[in-house]
C-alpha positions as CSV (number, residue, x, y, z in Angstrom):
1,M,-8.8,40.0,17.3
2,K,-9.9,36.8,19.1
3,A,-10.0,34.8,15.5
4,I,-6.7,36.2,14.6
5,Y,-5.0,35.0,17.7
6,R,-6.4,31.5,17.6
7,G,-5.3,31.2,13.9
8,V,-1.7,32.3,15.0
9,I,-2.0,29.8,17.6
10,A,-3.3,27.0,15.6
11,T,-0.5,27.5,12.9
12,I,2.1,27.5,15.3
13,G,0.5,24.2,17.2
14,K,0.2,22.5,13.8
15,M,3.9,23.1,13.1
16,N,4.8,21.7,16.6
17,R,2.4,18.8,16.4
18,K,4.2,17.6,13.1
19,K,7.6,18.5,14.4
20,W,7.5,16.6,17.8
21,R,4.2,16.0,19.4
22,N,3.3,13.1,17.4
23,A,6.4,11.4,17.9
24,A,6.4,11.9,21.6
25,E,3.1,10.7,21.9
26,K,3.9,7.6,19.8
27,K,6.6,6.8,22.2
28,R,3.8,6.6,24.9
29,L,1.5,4.4,22.9
30,Q,1.8,0.8,23.6
31,N,-1.7,-0.3,22.3
32,T,-1.7,0.0,18.5
33,D,-4.3,-2.6,17.2
34,F,-7.4,-0.7,18.6
35,T,-10.9,0.1,17.0
36,I,-12.1,3.5,17.7
37,L,-15.9,3.6,17.1
38,C,-16.9,7.6,17.1
39,N,-19.5,9.9,15.8
40,N,-16.8,12.2,14.3
41,C,-13.4,12.5,12.9
42,I,-11.6,11.7,16.2
43,G,-10.9,7.9,15.6
44,G,-9.2,8.7,12.2
45,V,-7.3,11.7,13.4
46,I,-5.7,9.7,16.3
47,S,-5.0,6.8,14.0
48,H,-3.4,9.1,11.6
49,D,-1.3,11.0,14.2
50,M,-0.1,7.9,15.7
51,G,0.6,6.3,12.0
52,L,-1.6,3.4,12.3
53,R,-4.1,1.7,9.8
54,F,-7.8,2.6,10.1
55,L,-9.4,-0.3,12.0
56,S,-13.0,1.4,12.0
57,P,-15.6,2.2,9.6
58,T,-16.3,5.6,11.5
59,V,-13.5,7.6,9.7
60,N,-13.9,10.9,8.0
61,L,-17.6,11.1,8.7
62,Y,-20.1,12.3,11.6
63,I,-23.1,11.0,13.1
64,R,-25.5,12.8,15.2
65,P,-25.2,11.7,18.9
66,F,-28.6,10.4,19.3
67,D,-28.4,8.4,16.1
68,F,-24.8,7.0,17.0
69,V,-26.1,5.9,20.5
70,K,-28.9,4.0,18.7
71,M,-26.3,2.4,16.3
72,L,-24.2,1.1,19.2
73,K,-27.0,-0.2,21.1
74,N,-27.8,-2.4,18.1
75,L,-24.2,-2.6,16.4
76,D,-24.3,-6.1,14.9
77,Y,-27.8,-5.1,13.0
78,Y,-26.4,-1.6,11.7
79,L,-23.2,-3.0,10.5
80,S,-25.1,-5.7,8.5
81,A,-27.1,-3.1,6.9
82,D,-26.2,-1.6,3.6
83,I,-25.7,2.1,3.2
84,V,-28.4,3.7,1.0
85,E,-27.8,7.3,-0.4
86,C,-30.0,10.1,0.9
87,E,-30.9,13.3,-1.1
88,S,-29.1,16.1,0.2
89,T,-28.2,19.7,-0.4
90,L,-24.9,19.4,1.6
91,P,-21.5,19.6,-0.6
92,Y,-21.0,15.9,0.2
93,P,-22.8,12.6,0.3
94,V,-25.1,11.6,3.1
95,G,-26.1,7.9,3.4
96,K,-28.4,5.8,5.7
97,L,-28.0,2.5,7.4
98,D,-31.5,1.6,7.9
99,D,-32.7,4.5,9.9
100,I,-29.3,5.9,10.9
101,I,-28.0,9.0,9.0
102,I,-24.6,9.1,8.1
103,F,-22.7,12.4,7.1
104,F,-19.7,11.4,4.9
105,K,-18.2,14.8,5.0
106,H,-14.6,13.9,3.5
107,F,-16.0,11.7,0.7
108,K,-16.6,12.8,-2.8
109,T,-19.3,10.3,-3.6
110,I,-21.4,7.7,-2.0
111,D,-19.9,4.8,-3.8
112,E,-16.4,5.8,-2.2
113,A,-18.0,6.2,1.1
114,R,-19.9,2.9,0.9
115,E,-16.7,1.2,-0.4
116,K,-14.4,2.7,2.6
117,W,-17.3,1.6,5.2
118,D,-17.5,-1.8,3.9
119,D,-13.7,-2.3,3.9
120,R,-13.1,-1.0,7.3
121,K,-15.9,-2.6,9.0
122,K,-14.1,-5.8,8.3
123,R,-11.0,-4.7,10.0
124,I,-12.7,-4.1,13.5
125,N,-10.7,-5.5,16.5
126,W,-13.5,-6.6,18.7
127,D,-11.2,-7.6,21.5
128,N,-10.0,-3.7,21.4
129,V,-12.8,-1.5,21.0
130,Y,-13.0,2.0,22.3
131,V,-16.0,4.4,21.7
132,M,-15.8,8.1,21.6
133,M,-18.5,10.9,21.1
134,T,-18.9,14.7,21.7
135,D,-22.1,16.7,22.8
136,R,-22.1,18.6,19.2
137,W,-25.5,18.6,17.1
138,C,-28.0,18.8,19.8
139,C,-27.2,16.2,22.1
140,P,-29.9,16.1,24.9
141,Y,-29.2,14.9,28.2
142,S,-31.1,11.5,27.7
143,T,-28.7,10.6,25.0
144,L,-25.6,11.1,27.5
145,Q,-27.7,8.7,30.1
146,E,-28.1,6.2,27.1
147,F,-24.3,6.5,26.3
148,E,-23.3,6.0,29.9
149,N,-25.4,2.8,30.0
150,L,-23.6,1.4,26.8
151,P,-21.9,-1.9,27.4
152,F,-18.6,-0.8,26.4
153,K,-15.8,-0.8,29.0
154,N,-13.8,2.0,27.3
155,K,-15.9,5.0,26.1
156,V,-15.7,8.6,26.6
157,C,-18.0,11.6,25.6
158,F,-16.7,15.2,25.6
159,T,-19.0,17.7,27.0
160,L,-19.1,21.4,27.3
161,K,-20.8,20.9,30.8
162,E,-19.5,19.1,33.7
163,Y,-21.6,16.0,34.6
164,P,-20.4,14.4,37.5
165,E,-23.1,11.7,37.4
166,F,-21.7,10.3,34.3
167,A,-18.2,8.6,34.4
168,S,-17.8,8.6,31.0
169,C,-18.3,12.4,30.4
170,R,-15.2,14.5,30.2
171,Q,-15.7,18.3,30.2
172,V,-13.7,20.5,27.5
173,T,-14.3,24.1,28.0
174,K,-11.3,25.6,25.6
175,W,-12.5,27.4,22.5
176,H,-16.0,25.8,22.7
177,D,-18.8,26.8,20.6
178,K,-22.4,28.0,22.0
179,G,-23.7,25.2,24.1
180,C,-21.4,22.4,23.1
181,V,-17.7,21.6,22.8
182,G,-15.7,22.9,19.8
183,V,-14.5,20.9,16.8
184,I,-12.8,18.1,19.1
185,T,-10.1,17.4,16.6
186,N,-8.7,21.0,16.1
187,V,-5.1,21.8,17.2
188,V,-6.0,24.6,19.7
189,G,-2.5,24.9,21.6
190,A,0.8,26.3,20.5
191,T,2.5,22.9,21.7
192,G,0.3,21.0,19.1
193,K,-2.4,19.9,21.6
194,R,-5.8,18.9,20.0
195,M,-9.0,19.9,21.6
196,Y,-9.8,16.6,23.4
197,Q,-6.2,16.7,25.0
198,Y,-7.7,19.6,27.2
199,A,-10.5,17.4,28.7
200,K,-10.4,17.1,32.5
201,Q,-9.0,14.2,33.9
202,F,-8.3,12.5,30.5
203,D,-5.1,11.5,28.6
204,Y,-5.9,9.9,25.4
205,I,-2.7,7.9,25.4
206,T,-3.2,6.5,28.8
207,W,-6.7,5.7,28.2
208,L,-5.8,3.7,24.8
209,N,-3.2,1.8,26.7
210,K,-5.9,0.3,29.1
211,K,-6.2,-2.5,26.6
């Protein structure tokens, strides 16, 4: 019954997202040339909802939190590395940047993934970078600590638990998975709100407008 209810809410929400919510949020957005570095699809979803070009290589893929933080700590190096295909039984390509594993979930081939990655990393607006992460895929406390210490002014990590000691963490408890937040980009409200819009003390439009 719960699954049926959620399915109905999601269907109504997706209709309202397309019908009016995207347009309403576009009107509020003043900053439109941002780069979102993220470990999941959230950057691409936000850019798509707002009708903006992808100015980030981290689109249509996911990276485990500990690998994502490691990449951000030495970003210039990893962005200069070439993507090498990994053997995998998953139904989508998997690649590596040196020792960082990237799951190209929404790509058909590693060649397509590599081409898009190389093209989009050239578009990064280094003067307007935002960083987003979630606690999915086995994110230990130590990784949250490392994320908090990253030298990025605008960063946020969505978590199931509350971490008042970390200014960058925002709790999201709506429709969560066991031990972590749910799929952060899912539409989970009848009015068209996505999961990240239920984070405590966080409004993504206001956050992006802090250019």
